[in-house]
N, C-alpha and C positions, 0 to 999 in steps of 0.2 A: 655359821654358816659354814659347815665342812664341807668342802668339793675338790675334788679332783680334777685335773684338765682331761678332756676327753671322757668324762666318768659313764660308768654303763648306766643306764636307764631304761628302766622297765618299761615293755611297751604299753601303751594305752587301752588295753583290751578292755571288754566289756561295758557296764555302765557306770557313768560316773553319776554320783547323788551332789546335789548342790542344795544345800539347806541356808533359807536366810531368815537370821532372826528379826522378825518385823515386816511383815506383810504390807507393806504401805505403798506411796507413790513409786520409791524407787525399783522396790524390789518386784512389783508386777509389771514396771515397765520393762524390767530384765527379760521377765518369763514372756509376756504377750510380744516384745520384739524378737527374742529367739525364737517362738514359735512360729512367727510370720515369716522369717527368712527361710527356717527350715523346712516349710510347707510351702515354700514359695507362694503366698498368698498376697493378692493386694497388687501393688501398682511393682511393677518390676526394677524399678529404680529404689525400692526401699531394701538398702542394704544394711550390714551391721558397721555403718559409720562411725570412728570414733574407738573401736576396736583395734589393737593394735595386733592382738591375736588373731582375727580376721580378713584385717585390709593391710597390715604393715607390712614392710618388706626388711631384709636387712643384708648390707653388704659385706660379703667374705672374700678378702684375699686384697690383691691392689686395686684400684680404680679401671686399670688397663685389662683386667680379665673379665669384667662385666660380668660378675657372678653376684646377681642380687635377686636371691629366692622370698617367696614370702616366707614369713616365721613360723606360719601353721606346717610349710615342707620342709623347713629346715629343724623345726625339733619336734618329739612326736607329740603333739597336746590332743586331748579328747576332743573329737568331732562334735558338733551341736546337736547332731542325731542321737549323741550318746549319754545327753544331758538330761536328768530324770530332776525336777524340782519339788523343793516342800520348805515347811518354814512353820513358823511359831508367831502369834500374834494374842494382843490382850485383846482382841473384838473378831466376833466369830466370822465375818464378812470371807467370803471365796474370794480365790484372786482377781474373779472377775467383776464381785462386787465392790472390793475395797479399790480396781482400777477405775470404775466406773465413777466413784465417789472421788478419788483424787483429781481427776477429770485431765490426765497430762495427754493423754492419747484420743484422738477423736473417733466419735461413735463409731464411723464405719469402719476404722483399724480396728477397735475392738470387737464389734460383731464380728468381724472375720476369725478370731479366735477364741472367742466366748467361749464355744463348746470344750476347748482344752482348759482354758481357764475355771472354768465351773466345776473342774475334777479337782483342783488343788484347793485344799480347804486348809486352814493354817491346825496346829495343836495347840493347846492353852497355853499363852508363855506365863515368863516368872514376872512379876511386878509387884514395885512397891512405891505408891503412890508418894512418898517423900522425893522419890529421884527423878518425879517427872511430874511437877505438879499441876500441867494444864492439859492431861489427860486422865481418863476415870476407866480405867480397864473395866471390861465387863466379861473376860474370858480369861481366867488366868488359873493357873496352878495353885491349889492349897497343901501346904503340907507342914508338918510338925516342928521343922527347921530348916535352913537353908541347906543344909547337906542333903534331907528328904529330897529339897527342890531339884538340887543337882542332880539326885539319882532319878529323879524320875525324868529328866531331859535327857539322860543316860540310856533310860528305858525307850524314849520317844527316839533316838538315833538308830537304835538296835532295832526296832521295829520298822524303822522306815526303810533301813537296808534290805531289812529281809522281806519284807512284803514287795518293793520294787525289783527283788534281786538285783542289787547292787555291788560291784567290784569294788567299788572306792566312795568316799565321802568325802568332800568340804564343806565350809560354811565361810559366810561373808555376813559379817555385822551390818542389817540395814535399818537399825532399829533409833529410837529416837537419841536426840541427845541429853546425858541425866547431869543433875547438880554438880556443880563443879567440887572436887574434893583432892587432897594432898593423899599419896601413901600413909597407910598407919602402921601399926606393929605387926598385922594379920599378913600387909604385902609381903614381908620381909622375907618370910621362908615358907615352901610349900607345907611343912607340919605346921606351921602358926596358919596360916591361910584355913588349911583342912580342920585345923581346931576351931576356927574362926566359924567355919560354913555348919559345924556341929553345935557351935550356940547362938547361929545366927548373931554374928556381930554384923553392929549396924554399918558399920564402915565397910562392907562388902556388897558393890552396888549389883542390881539385877545382872546388866551385860557382863559382870567377871564371872559369874554361875553358870552362863552359858560357855564363856570361854573356858571354865573350867569342865566343864561336863562333854565338851568338844574335843579338848585335848585328850582326857582321860579315857575315851572313847575310839579314839585315833583318827581324828578328823583334825587335818589343818584347818587355822583357821585365822583371819581377817578381821580385824576392827575398821569398820567404816566411819566412826562417830569419835569424839573426842572424849571419848568418856575414860576413866581410868579402869580398865576391864583387862589388861593384856601385857602394859609396860612395866612392868613390876619384877622384882625379883622372883616372887612365889611362881608366875607363869613362866619366867624364865627356865626355871628349875623344872618345873612341870614338862616344859617342852622339850627340855633336855633329854628326861626321864623318857619320855614316849618315843622321843625323835621325830617329833612333828615338826614342821616349818609355821612360823607365825609371823606376821607382817601387820601395820597399822601404823598411824592412824587419821581418822579423819578423809574421807575423799576429797582428793584436791579437783575441783568443778570450776567454779566461776570466780569471783574475783582474787583469789588465791592466786589459782592458775594465771591470771593475765598479771599477777605480783610478781609471779617465780620466772616470766618471760621479761617481763620489763625491767626491774631491779638490776637483772645482768646487765642489759645493754648498758643501763645508765653507769653501775659499777665499772663497766668495760671501758668507758670513754673518760674514767674520769670526771665524772662530771658529778658536783655537789647536791646533796637532798637538804632539803630545809625542812621539808615537812611533805605528810604522806593522809591525806584523809579519805576515807575510806565506808560509802554509807550503803546500804541495801532496803529494799522492798521487797517484802515476800507474803504470800498470802495461806501457802500451804501447811500441812499440818506440822510441819518443820517450823515455819516462821510461829505460829500455834505455839508451842513449845518453847523455842527460844525468846517467844514475849516475858518470860518468867525471868527474873533478872539472875538466878542462880545458874540455871541454864545456858545463858546466854555468856556467863562468865566461863564456862568450859569453852563455848566456841570461840569466845574473844582470845583466850589463852592459846588457841592453837592456829588462830588468824594470827597472832600479834607476831609470833616468830621467826618467820620466814625473811623479813626486812634484814632483823637483825645479823641473822647469819649468812644470808648472802652478802650483805653491804661490809661486814667486819671494822666495824667503827673503830677497834682495837688497833688495826692495821691501816688505817684511812682515817686519823680525826680529822684531819684538815676537811675531810668532805660530808663524814657523816656520825662524827661524835656525838650532836647534840639535835638531830632529827627529830619532829613530833610525829607520832603515829596513832591515830585516830582511827578505829574501827565501830561502827553502829548498824545495827539490824532491825529493821520498824516493819512490826507485822501489819501488812496491809490485805486482810480477805481478797478485795478485786482482783488481784494479781494474780492468787491462785499460785502455781508451778511456775508460773513464766515470771521469775526473778530479775529486777533490776538493779545492777551495780553500778553506781558511780566513783569514780576515784578522782580528785584532784591532788596531782603532784607539783609541788614548787622546787624545783631543780636551780642550781646555778650553777655557771660558765667561767668562762674565761674572764680573768681579773675581779670576779666574783656576781659577774649580771644577772639578777634573775630572770627566769623562764618558766613556762607551767607545760603541764601534759594533762590534758583532760580526757578521763576515757568513761563511756557510758555502754554497761555491757549491757545488751537484754536478752540472759539468757534463758534457758529452761534446764532448771535444775536438776530434775530426772533423767533427761534426753542425754543430759553429761556425766551423769553418774552412772547411766546404766552401764555404756560399754566397760567402766571401770571395773562394776562389777563382776561382769562375764570373764575379763583379762584377767582378774585375781585367783579366779575360780579354776582356770584353766592353769595357769602360771603355777599356783600354789599344788595344785595337784600333779604339774610336771615336778616342781622341788618336791615333792615326798617321793616321786618314782625314782628320781634322780639319788635319793638319800641326802637328801639336804635339811639339815633339821635346825632350831633354831632361829631369832630373828633374821628376816629375809632383805636385806637391807638393799640389795637390786630392785626391790619393788617400791623404792621409795618414790618414783616417778609418779606412784598413784595418791600419794598421801599429802593433806598439808602439816602433820607434825612427824614425819617418819623417825619409826623405831631405828635406832644404833646399837652398839655394844655398851654397855654403861658408862665406858672411857672414852667415846666420841662424842664430838658434835654432828648434828644431822646435816647433810645435803641438801639444801633447796633450790640449786638453781637448774632449773628444768633441763637444761642442756645436757650437763653434768651426768643428771638422772639418767636421762634417755641413754647417753652413751656407757654406764655403767649398767643398764641392762641388757643392752647389746654384745656388750661384751662379757658378761656373765653367759647369756645363751651362746656365744662364739666359743666361750672356756667350756662350756658343759660338753660341747661338741668337738673338740680338739684344733678350733681354728684359732688362727694367729687374732690377737689383740688387733683393734683400727685405733692409731696414734693420731692419726691425719698429719703427721710429722710429714711426710711425701718427699724426703729428700731424695731418695732414689729413684725419682721421676730424672731429675738434675745431673748424677753422677756422669 
C-alpha cells in the first residue's frame, strides 16, 4: 500500500460503477437504500445510518481547534448520485424480485424504489455446485475453461462500463460462502494461476475467477466473504501489476463485530478469559448455505481468528493461554435475515474469581452489511484515485479476517482499526496524525 503524505488525489469526476457479484439480500439492500436516500423517498428519517462515508466525521488537529468535518467533506469521495449499480447472480431475478424474496426491507420501502430496482438485472454468474452445495444455480455461464469464464466476466465489465458511460468501476463481493479450502500450487504465482485457469484447475473457486477478472480489467476489488479468492500470492502479484487496491475478507457485521468491541475491553482491564461460546440462528440464503458443513468451516475459520489476535495469549499466558472458543451457526428459516447471536463469556478477575458476560444480539444481517458495502466501494475508489495499490490494510475495520502483508498478523481491535482508517485519511490529505497523547494541553 504505497502512499505519500499529502498525496495528490485525482478528483471524483463522472460516474462510478459498483459491480456486486451476488445480487442477493446484502446487495439489493445496498442498492435499494442508496436509491431511497438519493431520491429522498419515504420517511425523511431514513438516512444512510451505519456508513462512515456518509455519516462519519474526522477530527483534525488539536481538540481546541474544533475542526471536525464530515469524512465526505474532507476527502474527495464519489457522491451517491454518481453511483451506477450492476452485478452477477446465479438466478435471473431482477434486483426488485431478489429484494422481495430476501425479505429484508418492508413492502412499503421496496415499493418506493421498485421502478429503479426492476431496471437492474443480473448478468449470468460463474458457478460451480461443488463450491456452494446448498444452492442450485439456474442462470450461469458456460465456458470451455475457467479462463474462458474469466474472459466472459471481463467482457461483462467492459460492456457495463461502456453502456452506462462510466469513468471508473469498483467491485465488492456479496455472494455466498464457498467450501473451505487451503491455497494450492496454482495460488502461488500469477503464471501458475493463469495456467490453472486455462486447464480449469479444480482448486480455483468461482469467487477467485471474479477477483481475477476484475483486477485484470482495472477494477479495485473487495472480498466480502471468507472465500479463498483474493488473499494469496497470485492475486497480490496481479494487484501490483495492474496497480489496483484490494481488501478483504468477510464483512464484519454481527457477532464478530461485538467480539472486536468486547474483547479489547476485557484485555484492557487485564481480566482473564476461561471461555467464549457463540451461537447464531439465521434463516436467509446465507444461513442455508452455511448449513453445509464445508461452507460452515470456511465461516468458522474466519470467525475464530479475532480473539486469538486481540488477546495475544503468548504475551498474557496467565489470562488467555487456554481459553475455549466455540462458534455455532444454526439454519432456522423462520428468522429470515433477522439473525440472533448469543454469546456466553466466562471471565475471571481478582484472585481468579469467576464472572460472566452474556450478550443476545438481535440484529439484521443485511442492514448491518449494506453500509459496509457502500463504504468499501467509495473508499476503494478513493484509494485507486490516490494511487494506492495492493492490500489496503486501513480498511480492516470492515472485515472479520483482515488482509495484511504476508509477514504481518492482522489487527482485529475495532478501535485500533478505526484509528488506522482515520489516520490514513489524515495522512492522505497531509494532516497530522492523531495520537491522543494530549501532553501539549498541560505544558
